[in-house]
C-alpha positions, 0 to 999 in steps of 0.5 A: 604233516600228519593227517588229521586221522593220525593227529586225533588218534586217541591215546586212552580208553576214555578218549576212545570212541565206540566199542563200548561193548568191549571197552566201556565201564565193566566191559570184558576187554576193559576189565582185562586191560585194567587187571593188567593181563590180556589174552592174545586176541584177534580184533575183527571189524570193518575198516576205520573202527579203531582196531589199530588204535585199540592195540596202541592204547592197550600197549600204552596202558599196560606199558608193555614193549610193542612191536608192529608188523603189517601183513602186507610187507612182512614175512616169516623172517620178520616174525622170527626177528620180533620173537627173538627180540622178545625172548632177549627181553624176557617175553611179555611183549605185544606183537600187533599184526595189521591185516593178519588175514593176509598172512599165509598158513606158514606165516601164521604157523610161525606165530604159534610157538611164541604165542603158546609159550607166552613169549608174545601176546598177539593182537591181530587185526582183520577185516575178514572173518577169522574163521576163514582167514586165520588157521585153527591152531592160532585161532584157538589160542586167541580170543576174538573180539568183534568191533562194530561199525561206528554209529552216528553219535560216535561219528558226529562226536568225532567231527566235533573233535576235528572241528575243534582241533582245526579251529584252534590250530588254524584260528578260524571258525567252522560252522558244521551246519550239515553232517549227512553227506560226510557221514554218508561218505564215511560209511561208518569208517572214522578214518574216511570221515576225518579224511573227507573233513580234512579235504573240505577244510583244505578247500576252503579258506578262512571261516566257512560253513559245511553243508551237504551240497558243499561236501558233495561238490568237493568229494565227488564220489563216495569210495565204495565199501565193496571189497572183492575179497572181503566179507561184504563181497559175500554179503552182496552176492548173497543178497543177489542170489536171495533176490533171484531165488525170491523172484524179485527182479528189482532187488536182483538188478540193484545188487547186480548194479552194486557188484558191477559198480565195484568192479566185480568179475562178470564171470563170477556173477555169471557162474553164480547164476548158472548154479542158481539156474539148476539149484533154484529153477531146475526143471520148472524152466529148463531154459533157465540153465541154457540162458545162464550158460549163454550169459557166461559165454557172452561175458567171457567173450565180450567183457565189461562194460557191454556184458552188464546188459547180458547180466541184467537180462539173465538176472531178470529172466531167472528172477521171474522164472518159476522156481523149483529145487526138486533136482537139488533136493534129489541129488542131496537125498541120494548122497545122504542115502549112500552115506547111510547104506554104503555102496550097494551092489548094482542089480545083475541085469544092469551090469555091463558084460564085456567078457564071456565069463560075465555073460555066462554068469548072467551079467545083463541077461535080463535087461530090457532095452526100452526102445524095443517097447511101446512108448520107449518105456518098460518097467524094470528095476533100476535101484539096488534090491535094498532100495526098491521103491525108494523115491529121491526125486519129488517133482515141484509144484509148477506147471512143467513138473506137474506134467512130469509127475503125471508122466511118472505116475503113468509109467511107474504106477504104484512103484514110486507112488507118484 
C-alpha cells in the first residue's frame, strides 16, 4: 500500500501547496511552464517542500518524456543511457536527478554536453547550497530556484487534505483538535507531517480526536533536522561560534547540545574551539588556547558520551573569556602587505651566514644578540627597509594586552607608535 504522502502528491500547479513565489499566478516559474518552455534548473530547498512533486508536475503539464534518476544509486552510465534514449526520441525530454549534490564531479560533467545542446532539460533537486555542491559549468547552464520551508497555513491545509482522505476511504470521523505537536514534528517537512499523521491514524481505531498529548505519546521523538553534511550543519556551528565570540555561555551550551544530540563528531566541535581560542580570544587570555587544545585531546581519548562534559567546560570558559582578535588581524594585515609589496629582501644583518663568502660580504655582521643586553632587549631593525616602522599588531583593549602595549611602548618608544 502506498504511503499517504505518495497518495496525496499533487498532480497540478493549482493543487500544489506553497512556493507561491515560484508557481503562484504570474510567478516566474509558472509563466515559463505555461509558455511551454522551461530552462534547465536546480530546485534547492529543505526536505519535504515539494521538489520532486514540482518536477513531476512540470513534466505532466508540458507532456514531455520524463526520466528520473537518484544520485544515491545512479552513475555516469545511467546518465549516458538516458541521454542516448533522449537522442533517439529527438531530445526535448526532462531528466530529473534527485539529490544531485551527491553526484561526483565526473558524474556532473557527463551532463554538460546534453544540457548545453538541449538534448535534455535538467531538473536537479538538492537540499544543499548548489554554489558548493554543483560544478560551476553545470550551474551556469541552470536556473536556480529556491524552495522555502512550508509555512503553518500550508501545513494545516495539508493536514485537512489528509484528514478528508482518511475519513472518506476508511469511513470514520477524525477530529483534528490540536495541530501544534504534528507541526512541530514535521519541522516544515510535508512528508514528515503526513507520515506522522498516518502513524497516529494507524494507532487509533474508529472515530477519534487528535490532540497534542496523543501525538506526543505516539510519536516519541521528533526526528532531528540536523544533518552533519547539510546546510543546517553549518548554520548550527555558526550559531555556536558566534555565541562563543559574543560571550554568551548560555547560547553556546544550547548550540553545543544541539550538535551533541544530533551525533556531531566531537573532534569537529573541539577543532573549531581551538581555532576560536586564537582567532577571537588570543592574547587577551592565552590559557584559552591551552584549554581548547586539552579539550581536543580529551575528546580524542575518551569520546562520547563522557567528552560532552569537557566540551561544555571548554565552551563556557571560551565564552566567558575576554576577547581579542588582534593577532588574527595582525597576520591578515601582514599577508595583505606581502601582496602589496611582494617579497622584500631580508635586512643583511638578519641573514644567516653558513658559508665563508656570506660572512665576508656582511651577512649577519651587525646583528645584535638580545640576551647580551640589559632586560634581554635592544632596539634594532627587524622589518625590510621599505617597511620601517610599519605596525601590524595592535594590542586589544583588555587587561592583558594593555600590559603588552605598555611593554612595547617602553621598548620601541616612537618607532612603532605604541
